[in-house]
LOKE-175271 format. One record per residue (C-alpha): chain; x, y, z. Coordinates in pm, 1 decimal. Layout:
<lumses>
+-------+----------+----------+----------+
: torgu :        x :        y :        z :
+-------+----------+----------+----------+
:     A :        X :        Y :        Z :
...
+-------+----------+----------+----------+
</lumses>
This chain:
<lumses>
+-------+----------+----------+----------+
: torgu :        x :        y :        z :
+-------+----------+----------+----------+
:     A :   1834.5 : -18758.1 :  -4721.9 :
:     A :   2043.9 : -18620.1 :  -4439.7 :
:     A :   2405.6 : -18510.3 :  -4453.1 :
:     A :   2504.9 : -18819.2 :  -4251.2 :
:     A :   2314.3 : -19048.4 :  -4489.2 :
:     A :   2477.3 : -18891.4 :  -4793.8 :
:     A :   2821.4 : -18920.8 :  -4633.3 :
:     A :   2761.5 : -19285.1 :  -4540.2 :
:     A :   2646.8 : -19366.8 :  -4894.9 :
:     A :   2955.5 : -19190.2 :  -5037.0 :
:     A :   3182.0 : -19401.8 :  -4814.5 :
:     A :   2993.4 : -19733.6 :  -4808.0 :
:     A :   2731.9 : -19742.0 :  -5086.2 :
:     A :   2961.5 : -19882.7 :  -5350.8 :
:     A :   2822.9 : -19655.2 :  -5618.8 :
:     A :   2470.6 : -19796.4 :  -5602.3 :
:     A :   2179.8 : -19565.5 :  -5672.0 :
:     A :   1985.2 : -19418.2 :  -5383.5 :
:     A :   1620.0 : -19313.9 :  -5410.6 :
:     A :   1503.1 : -18988.3 :  -5254.4 :
:     A :   1137.3 : -18878.5 :  -5251.3 :
:     A :   1127.8 : -18533.7 :  -5409.2 :
:     A :    853.0 : -18444.1 :  -5160.1 :
:     A :   1115.7 : -18465.8 :  -4882.3 :
:     A :   1300.1 : -18157.5 :  -5014.6 :
:     A :   1212.4 : -17801.9 :  -4914.2 :
:     A :   1113.6 : -17637.6 :  -5243.7 :
:     A :    905.7 : -17362.4 :  -5083.3 :
:     A :   1121.8 : -17075.3 :  -5213.3 :
:     A :   1063.3 : -17183.8 :  -5573.6 :
:     A :    752.5 : -17054.9 :  -5752.2 :
:     A :    610.1 : -17099.7 :  -6103.3 :
:     A :    751.3 : -16753.1 :  -6183.7 :
:     A :   1099.1 : -16914.3 :  -6146.8 :
:     A :   1035.7 : -17104.6 :  -6470.8 :
:     A :   1075.8 : -16861.8 :  -6762.9 :
:     A :    905.0 : -17108.4 :  -7003.3 :
:     A :    614.3 : -17180.4 :  -6769.4 :
:     A :    455.5 : -17525.5 :  -6749.9 :
:     A :    683.8 : -17779.5 :  -6913.2 :
:     A :    988.6 : -17556.1 :  -6862.7 :
:     A :   1304.8 : -17680.3 :  -6696.9 :
:     A :   1525.9 : -17473.1 :  -6465.9 :
:     A :   1815.7 : -17551.0 :  -6235.6 :
:     A :   1824.9 : -17442.5 :  -5870.6 :
:     A :   2107.0 : -17439.8 :  -5622.2 :
:     A :   1924.4 : -17558.4 :  -5312.8 :
:     A :   2181.5 : -17410.0 :  -5078.5 :
:     A :   2029.0 : -17074.6 :  -5167.1 :
:     A :   1675.8 : -17195.9 :  -5249.3 :
:     A :   1570.7 : -17424.5 :  -4967.2 :
:     A :   1711.8 : -17535.0 :  -4636.0 :
:     A :   2083.6 : -17577.8 :  -4576.3 :
:     A :   2065.8 : -17957.4 :  -4543.4 :
:     A :   1900.7 : -18000.1 :  -4884.8 :
:     A :   2155.5 : -17763.9 :  -5035.3 :
:     A :   2454.3 : -17938.4 :  -4883.3 :
:     A :   2328.6 : -18283.2 :  -4983.8 :
:     A :   2178.8 : -18220.9 :  -5327.8 :
:     A :   2351.2 : -17902.3 :  -5446.0 :
:     A :   2203.6 : -17795.2 :  -5776.1 :
:     A :   1907.7 : -17986.9 :  -5916.4 :
:     A :   1703.0 : -17950.8 :  -6236.1 :
:     A :   1326.5 : -17933.6 :  -6211.3 :
:     A :   1048.5 : -17949.4 :  -6473.3 :
:     A :    732.0 : -17752.1 :  -6394.4 :
:     A :    393.6 : -17923.0 :  -6416.9 :
:     A :     45.8 : -17776.8 :  -6353.7 :
:     A :    -77.8 : -17703.6 :  -6000.4 :
:     A :    262.1 : -17604.2 :  -5859.5 :
:     A :    413.2 : -17947.9 :  -5896.6 :
:     A :    762.3 : -18032.5 :  -6021.2 :
:     A :    960.6 : -18339.3 :  -6119.8 :
:     A :   1335.6 : -18356.1 :  -6063.1 :
:     A :   1590.8 : -18498.8 :  -6300.3 :
:     A :   1807.6 : -18769.4 :  -6144.9 :
:     A :   2161.8 : -18659.3 :  -6078.9 :
:     A :   2499.3 : -18769.8 :  -5955.9 :
:     A :   2645.7 : -18720.1 :  -5609.5 :
:     A :   3005.2 : -18678.6 :  -5715.2 :
:     A :   3167.1 : -18341.0 :  -5634.3 :
:     A :   3257.2 : -18281.6 :  -5999.7 :
:     A :   3367.8 : -17948.8 :  -6136.2 :
:     A :   3200.2 : -17754.5 :  -6416.5 :
:     A :   3358.0 : -17466.1 :  -6610.7 :
:     A :   3478.0 : -17213.9 :  -6353.5 :
:     A :   3366.4 : -16908.3 :  -6549.8 :
:     A :   2998.9 : -17003.3 :  -6528.1 :
:     A :   2995.3 : -17216.3 :  -6209.9 :
:     A :   3228.8 : -17061.7 :  -5948.5 :
:     A :   2993.3 : -17099.4 :  -5650.8 :
:     A :   2904.1 : -17457.6 :  -5739.2 :
:     A :   3271.6 : -17548.6 :  -5779.5 :
:     A :   3367.8 : -17390.2 :  -5446.5 :
:     A :   3086.4 : -17585.5 :  -5276.2 :
:     A :   3214.3 : -17905.4 :  -5439.1 :
:     A :   3572.7 : -17833.4 :  -5334.5 :
:     A :   3470.2 : -17806.6 :  -4969.5 :
:     A :   3232.6 : -18102.7 :  -4994.7 :
:     A :   3504.1 : -18326.0 :  -5138.5 :
:     A :   3756.8 : -18200.5 :  -4881.1 :
:     A :   3520.7 : -18280.1 :  -4592.6 :
:     A :   3395.5 : -18613.6 :  -4730.2 :
:     A :   3731.7 : -18740.7 :  -4849.6 :
:     A :   3763.0 : -19046.6 :  -5068.8 :
:     A :   3444.2 : -19224.9 :  -5169.9 :
:     A :   3243.4 : -19357.7 :  -5458.5 :
:     A :   3012.1 : -19137.8 :  -5664.6 :
:     A :   2650.0 : -19249.8 :  -5688.9 :
:     A :   2329.8 : -19155.3 :  -5862.0 :
:     A :   2036.2 : -18995.7 :  -5680.2 :
:     A :   1703.5 : -19110.0 :  -5822.5 :
:     A :   1436.9 : -18855.1 :  -5725.8 :
:     A :   1102.8 : -19029.0 :  -5695.2 :
:     A :    756.2 : -18876.8 :  -5716.5 :
:     A :    663.0 : -18514.0 :  -5750.3 :
:     A :    745.2 : -18211.6 :  -5538.3 :
:     A :    534.3 : -17911.0 :  -5455.2 :
:     A :    651.0 : -17553.4 :  -5499.6 :
:     A :    490.1 : -17236.8 :  -5366.9 :
:     A :    229.1 : -17057.7 :  -5576.1 :
:     A :    316.8 : -16723.8 :  -5723.0 :
:     A :    250.9 : -16462.4 :  -5455.3 :
:     A :    -11.4 : -16205.4 :  -5540.5 :
:     A :     53.9 : -15837.5 :  -5494.2 :
:     A :   -223.8 : -15830.1 :  -5234.3 :
:     A :    -66.3 : -16114.2 :  -5032.8 :
:     A :    272.4 : -15945.1 :  -5049.8 :
:     A :    125.1 : -15611.5 :  -4935.5 :
:     A :    -61.7 : -15771.9 :  -4643.3 :
:     A :    249.1 : -15965.2 :  -4535.5 :
:     A :    493.5 : -15674.7 :  -4564.7 :
:     A :    274.7 : -15369.3 :  -4516.9 :
:     A :    404.2 : -15248.7 :  -4854.0 :
:     A :    756.1 : -15213.2 :  -4724.1 :
:     A :   1036.7 : -15365.2 :  -4932.9 :
+-------+----------+----------+----------+
</lumses>
């Protein structure tokens, strides 16, 4: 889903649910090591910092459940610019403030993530060393 599509749905979608294939999101910066409980674990990710800018601006923070073979399933979520407690969500709330200011009045809607997404495998120390030459 592009920024223009999300804006159009906010203005003209009437609150109806939109389906987005999870495979269309850039999840390459997420690895199984990001899930402290391993397979079956659920973690939230702010895609503005863990993907490409478009995915982050459109979807914000999403929750993913890890499955075997570097696959994940996303929990459906609202597109609504709501605020969470400021003490624990300052960045998210600032993002929502600017999003709501730019988008203006509209109707919240649900995003139904379909299918599975693929994340990157955990990098091995050898791969990291070859890629970086051992330099941090």
